C-alpha positions as CSV (number, residue, x, y, z in Angstrom):
1,M,-0.8,-8.1,-10.2
2,V,0.9,-7.2,-6.9
3,T,-1.2,-7.6,-3.9
4,V,-1.0,-9.1,-0.5
5,A,-3.7,-10.4,1.8
6,D,-5.1,-6.9,2.7
7,G,-4.6,-5.5,-0.8
8,Q,-2.1,-2.8,0.3
9,G,0.7,-4.6,2.2
10,H,0.0,-2.8,5.4
11,G,0.7,-4.5,8.6
12,R,3.2,-6.9,7.0
13,S,7.0,-7.2,7.6
14,L,9.4,-6.3,4.8
15,A,10.2,-10.0,4.4
16,E,6.5,-10.8,4.0
17,R,6.1,-8.0,1.5
18,L,9.2,-9.1,-0.5
19,N,8.0,-12.7,-0.6
20,A,4.5,-11.5,-1.7
21,L,6.2,-9.7,-4.6
22,F,8.3,-12.7,-5.6
23,A,5.1,-14.8,-5.6
24,M,3.0,-12.3,-7.6
25,V,5.4,-10.7,-10.1
26,R,6.2,-13.3,-12.6
27,W,7.7,-13.7,-16.0
28,V,6.5,-16.0,-18.9
29,D,9.0,-18.6,-20.3
30,D,9.2,-19.8,-23.9
31,H,6.5,-22.3,-23.3
32,G,4.0,-19.7,-21.9
33,R,4.4,-20.8,-18.3
34,H,4.4,-18.2,-15.6
35,R,7.6,-18.4,-13.6
36,E,8.7,-16.8,-10.3
37,Y,11.9,-14.7,-10.4
38,S,14.6,-16.3,-8.3
39,T,16.4,-14.5,-5.5
40,A,19.6,-14.6,-7.6
41,E,17.9,-13.2,-10.7
42,V,16.4,-10.2,-8.8
43,A,19.7,-9.5,-7.0
44,E,21.6,-9.6,-10.3
45,A,19.1,-7.3,-12.1
46,V,19.0,-4.8,-9.2
47,S,22.8,-4.7,-9.2
48,A,23.0,-4.3,-13.0
49,D,20.5,-1.5,-13.2
50,S,22.4,1.8,-13.6
51,D,19.4,3.9,-12.6
52,H,20.3,3.6,-8.9
53,P,23.6,2.9,-6.9
54,A,22.4,-0.3,-5.2
55,T,24.3,-3.5,-5.4
56,L,22.7,-6.5,-4.0
57,S,24.0,-10.0,-3.5
58,R,21.9,-13.1,-3.7
59,S,22.7,-14.0,-0.1
60,Y,21.8,-10.5,1.3
61,L,18.5,-10.6,-0.6
62,A,17.8,-14.0,0.8
63,M,18.4,-12.6,4.3
64,L,15.9,-9.8,3.6
65,R,13.4,-12.4,2.4
66,N,13.8,-14.6,5.5
67,G,13.7,-11.7,7.9
68,S,17.2,-12.1,9.4
69,H,18.1,-8.7,8.0
70,T,15.4,-6.0,8.4
71,N,17.1,-2.7,7.8
72,P,18.3,-2.3,4.2
73,T,19.7,0.9,2.8
74,L,17.4,3.3,0.9
75,S,19.2,2.5,-2.3
76,V,18.5,-1.2,-1.9
77,L,14.9,-0.5,-1.3
78,E,14.8,1.8,-4.3
79,G,16.4,-0.9,-6.4
80,L,13.9,-3.6,-5.3
81,A,10.9,-1.3,-5.7
82,K,12.1,-0.4,-9.2
83,F,12.7,-4.0,-10.3
84,F,9.3,-5.2,-9.1
85,S,7.5,-2.1,-10.4
86,D,9.2,-2.5,-13.8
87,H,8.1,-6.1,-14.0
88,R,4.6,-5.9,-12.6
89,E,1.5,-6.7,-14.5
90,P,0.3,-3.8,-16.7
91,G,-2.4,-1.8,-15.0
92,S,-1.4,-2.8,-11.5
93,P,-0.3,-0.1,-9.1
94,P,3.4,0.7,-9.0
95,I,5.6,-0.7,-6.3
96,T,7.2,2.0,-4.2
97,V,9.7,2.2,-1.4
98,H,6.8,3.4,0.7
99,W,4.8,0.3,-0.1
100,L,7.7,-1.9,1.0
101,V,8.3,-0.2,4.4
102,A,5.1,1.7,5.4
103,E,3.4,1.0,8.7
104,E,-0.3,1.6,8.6
105,D,-1.8,4.2,10.9
106,P,-4.6,2.4,12.8
107,E,-6.9,5.4,11.9
108,D,-6.5,4.6,8.2
109,E,-8.6,1.5,8.5
110,L,-11.3,3.4,10.4
111,L,-11.3,6.1,7.7
112,R,-11.6,3.5,4.9
113,R,-14.5,1.9,6.7
114,Q,-16.3,5.2,7.2
115,L,-15.7,6.4,3.7
116,A,-17.3,3.2,2.4
117,S,-20.6,5.0,3.1
118,R,-21.9,7.0,0.1
119,Q,-23.4,9.5,2.4
120,V,-20.2,10.1,4.3
121,R,-18.3,10.5,1.0
122,K,-20.9,13.1,-0.2
123,I,-20.5,15.0,3.1
124,A,-16.7,14.9,2.9
125,M,-16.7,16.1,-0.7
126,R,-19.0,19.0,0.1
127,A,-16.9,19.9,3.1
128,G,-13.8,19.8,1.0
129,A,-15.2,22.6,-1.2
130,M,-16.0,24.8,1.7
131,T,-13.9,27.7,3.0
132,P,-12.0,27.0,6.3
133,A,-14.5,29.2,8.1
134,M,-17.4,27.3,6.8
135,R,-15.8,24.0,7.8
136,E,-15.3,25.3,11.3
137,Q,-19.0,26.2,11.5
138,L,-19.9,22.7,10.2
139,L,-17.6,21.1,12.9
140,K,-19.4,23.1,15.6
141,M,-22.7,21.9,14.3
142,I,-21.5,18.3,14.4
143,E,-20.3,18.8,17.9
144,I,-23.8,20.0,18.9
145,F,-25.3,16.9,17.3
146,D,-22.8,14.7,19.2
147,Q,-23.9,16.3,22.5
148,T,-27.6,15.5,21.9
149,G,-26.8,11.8,21.9
150,P,-26.7,9.0,19.4
151,A,-29.2,8.8,16.7
152,D,-32.0,6.2,17.0
153,P,-30.7,3.3,14.8
154,G,-34.3,2.6,13.6
155,T,-34.6,6.1,12.0
156,E,-31.4,6.1,10.0
157,A,-32.0,7.1,6.4
158,T,-31.0,4.6,3.7
159,E,-28.1,5.5,1.6
160,A,-28.8,6.9,-1.8
């Protein structure tokens, strides 16, 4: 399974994400032991794969892993994403170029925290089914609630 500390890889450098992939995506040897792919094995496999034009030397991949090179070509990223995605544990999410390079928008964490509430998800789902005009009316109502001040924390309804 491919995960890093926060589960998504956000907020991490390319080198940290690559090293997390090397640590998590493993192969099983003839004795049933889980082994980490070597830098040379991955570089050779990426270069040998005809599904993309990337060629990758062991030394260049090592420099990506140690952070001394931080701007690989798109084809190199595609090759690395494909290799790790092809070798990931069944059922784990695919590895994409976006996963390797994406920077998290600070609002994403806030949205995730707010959507953790069942009530907020129910409201969002209902709003998603509304027409744009109805959503605009709902937003105006919420703005009126915001102007009346914060709700008394002691009167909040429990989540169903």
